[in-house]
Every structure is written in C-alpha cells, then in structure tokens.
N, C-alpha and C positions, 0 to 999 in steps of 0.2 A: 460481543463482535470478536471472539477469539482472543481476547486480551484482558488484563487486568487494568482498570482505570483508576487513577488516583488524582485527587485534587490537593495540592499543596498550597497553603496560604499562610498568612501571618496572623490569623485569628479572628478575622472580621467576616468570614463567610457563614452565613446562616444555614441551618439544616434544610431549610425550604429550597435553597439554591441546589443542594445535592440532590434532592428529590426531583427537581425540574430537570437537572442534568440526566439523571437515570432514565426518566421518562423519554427524553429526547433520543438517547442512545438507543433504547429499546425500539422506538418508532423507526429509527434508520436501519436497524437490523431487520426489522419486519419487511422493509422494502428491498434490501440489497444483499441478503444472504442467499447463497445458492442451496444452503442446506434446509431452508425452510420452504416447504411446498407452495405456500401461498405468497411468497415474495415476488416482486416484479421481475427479478432476475430469473427466477424458476419458470415464470410464465413465459418469458422470452425463450428460454432454453427448451421448453416443451414444443416450441413451434418454430423450428429452424427454417429459414427461407421465407418467413411470413412476417410482413411489416405489422407490428402491433402498436397501439397507442400507449404511451407511458406517462407518468405524472410529471409535472413541471420539474419537481425535484430530481427525479431520475433522469429526465432529459438533460438537465444541467450538467450532472455528473457525467453521463455518457458523452456529451459534447466535449467536456474537459478531457476525458480519456482519449477520445478521437484526436484532439489537438496534441496530447502528449505522445500518442502513438506516431503521429507524423513528425513531431519535433525530434524523436529518437530513432527515426528510420526504421521503426517497427520493433525495436528491442523492447519497448513497453507495449504489452498487448493485453486486453482483457479477455481475448478469446482462447485462453489456456485451459479453461474449465474441463473440456473434454480430455486433453492430455492428463491432467491432475487425476481425473477419475480413472482413467486408463491405467495409471501407474499405482492406483490404490487409495488416493485421497478422495474417497466417496462421501464420507459423512464428517461431521464436526468431530473435532478431537474430544469433544466433551461426551460424544456418544461412543466412539471407537476409533482407536489409533489407525493411521493409514496402513494398508497392507493389501496385497493381492497374491493370488497363487502363481500367476505367471506374468513376468514383466513384459510389456508389449514391445514391438519394434516401433521406434519413433516415427511419426509422420509430421513433416513441416506444416506449420499452422499458416493458413491463408492470410496475407496482408489485407486487411479490410477494415472499413469504418463501421460503426455500429449504428450511428443515426442515419436513418433513411430520408427523413424529412423533418426538419426542425420545426418548420411552421405548423405542421399538423401533429408534432410530437410523436413521430413514428420511428421505431427502432427495429432492427432486424438482425438476428443472429444468422451468419452464413451457415449453410448445411455443412455438417461434418465438424462443427465447432460448438463450443459452449461458453457462456460467459462466466468468469470468475473475478469479482471485483476486489476480493480480498483486502489487503492492507490499504489500497487506495480508498475504498469505501470507509474504512475505519478512520482514516485521517481526514477524509472529507467531513465525516461526521463529527470529528474532533473540532474542526474549525467552526462548524455549526453550534457545537456545545460551548465552545469558548465565547461566542457571540452572546450566548444566553447568560453566561457567568458574568460577562462584562456588564450586562444590562441590570442584573440582579444584585450585584455586589460592587462596593467601592473599595474592597481591600486592595492596598497598593502593590502587593506582591502575590501573584497567583500563577502557579504552574500547573498545567494539566498533563499528567503522564498516561500514556496509552501504551502499555507494555514497555518497551525500550525507547519508545518514540514520545514526543512532547511538544506542547504548544505553550509559549509564554503569553499567557492571557493578559497579564498585565506586569510591568516592570521588567527589568534585565535580570538574567540568571546565569550564574556560573554553573555549568553542567558537565558531568563527566562523559567521556565518549569511549566506548570499547575500542580497543586498537590491538591488532595482532602484531604490531611493530613496537619496539621500545624506543625507536628513534622518533616517533611522531608524538604531537601533543595529546595529552589525555584529558584535556578539558577545553571547552570553548564558551565564549560569552554568547548566550541566547538573548537577542534583544526583544524589547517589548513587541508582541504581535508576530514574531517569527516562530517557525515550526521546525523541528529537527526530526528527520526520519532515517532509519537504518535498515538495510536489507542484506541478508547473508544466507548462503547456501546451508549454513549450519544451524540455522534457527529452527528448522523442522526436517530432521533426517529420519529415514526408516529403511528397513530391510524387507524385502518380499520373500515369499516362500521358496523361490527358486534361487535365493541367495544374492540376487542383484539389489544394490542399494539405489535409493532414490531421495529426492528432496523436492521442496515446493516451488522452486524457481525454475520455471520452464523457459528454454530458449525458443522463441517462435520460430527462428530460422531452421532448427532441427526437430522441433517437437519434443525434445528429450530434456532432462534436468541439465542445467547449465554447468559449465566448468566452475571449481571452487572459486569464489570471490566474494567480497563484501564491500559495502559502500555507505557512506553517511552523507546526507544532503541537508543544507539549512536553506529555507526559502520563506517568503511571506505568506505563501499558500501552502497549507498542510497536505492537501491532496498532491500538489505539484511536488512537494519534498519526497513523498513516498514514491510517486511515479518514476521520478528521476533516479532515486536511490535504486529502485528495482531495476531500471533500464541499465544502470551503471554495474550493477551486480551481475547482470546477465551478459553485458557487452562492456567490459572495462575500458576498452579503447576509446569510447565515447568521451571519456574525461578530457582528452585533447580538443574536442570540439565545443563542449559545453563550457567555454571559458569564463562566461560571466556567472556560472553557477557555483555556489559555495559548496564544494564537494570534496570528499576524500575516498579514494578507492584503494582496496588492498587485494593483492593476488599473490600467488607463489613467487612472483618476481619482485615483490616489495610494494611499497605504498607510493601513490601519486596524489598530489593536492592541486587544486586550482588556486590562482592567486587569491581569489575571494576568500577561500578557506584560511590561508595564512593570515588574513586580516582579522580573524575572529579567534584564532587559536591562542591559548594561554601556555 
C-alpha cells in the first residue's frame, strides 16, 4: 500500500501472525488502490456519475471519508484522484515515478459526498473527479491489521509502523516525531490503541518536464498542490488520524477549530499545537 510495514514487539509474536497480517494488507490493497484495475476504487472511477454497489468494507471506509470531509469543511477530500493524475501521479511509485510533460491549469474540486445510498451500499464518483484513498485507506487497513494482531498475539508491547505512521497495538510507546522546528517536542507518548499519522507536502515531490514542481497533497479548493505545510495527529482511530493530518497539512488554519484533536501543524510561520498535543508531548 505504498509504504513499508513493520511490526515491533517484545518477542512473543509468532510468524503466523505476520503471515495473517500480510494477507490482510494485500486484501485491502486489492479493494482500495486506484492503481489496480480490478479494485473497487478503480471500478468506481471508470463510471463517473453512476451509482455502483460496493462491499460493506468499502462502504464503511467511504462513509467515514464523507464524515471527515464534512468535519474539515472540505479540506479532506478523496476526490483528488483526477488532479493527482493530471499533475503526473498516474501509476504507483513502484512502477514509475510521478511526472508529466505539461503541468495542467488547476481546477477546483467539487465538494461532494461519495456515498449515494448507504442502505443499498451505493457509491458514486461525481463526473470530472476520481477517487484516491491514498494514506487514509492505508491507515484504515492498519486499524484492521492491528485488530488481527491483538486477537492472535498476547505480546504486551506491540507497535505497528506503516511508513512514518504507527498504531499502538498493545501497550504505551514513546515515539519520535519529525519536527521542522527545534522549539517543539521531538517525542510523544502513544497510548495503547492510539494511532499517529503525519502528512507533509515534502513526502512526495516531483518536477514535471516543463519545470513546474508538484506534490501529492492537493488542495480541493484550488485543485492544485497545497502550500508547503506538515501536520501530525494522534487519535484513537487510525483512519481519522490520517484524514485530519491531511486536512491540516492542506489547510493549517483548521488547527484553531479542531481544538479537541491532538495535533501539531508546521508552516513557514512556525508551529502550532492544540492543548491535547501538549498533554502527550515529552
């Protein structure tokens, strides 16, 4: 799912647990990657404007994405797939690095929900857009993987790392946090069951053939790569942590509204923390 997964533990996790974890991750990627032609996301993207029935697993994820879209006033949107493709991010980085010959003029992305009818499990991609679940699908999958590990292992200290993000599967963990400012804490306590997600414009940068630079965080308001910023969020729900970190990296001013969220945001004007962040910083 576009990241290296690591399972850190105190020595009581059996190899069978790792195998079950790998199978679960591969299953979720087959459902939610826009780079796989047979995924549910690709099927929705091939039929813009047409409500299609999706699996219960995909419905649950899309309902959550719609909720986070509304919670962040549209700063978080899964309908950025078309913009990413236009800017050159057409294929998985494992196949080809992002690049295009001509950087497009940005087009604002429609504010819309994806779930058309939850009872009938119908989802619909608005015409002119495409879904990219990106990091939120990866962290949603991480929550599902963590549940499997908790069931199969009684190890008292397990940390699941997904790239730079992580889930405290069991036990409390002192973890380092990347920071662009020397004035901020460089570590936080991640409590049992919590997830930490980060989002930054610098995580995936590229230059197109016409010399224009681009990155993977699209501002739905403009349809262009967002201004440089980064964010870290801690939450009980891994998907929510990723969605809110993405929204804050796209629209840093949201940090003043998400007062109950454990979050840190960095821009060229410095860093801002919520009160909840101060409570976990070391």
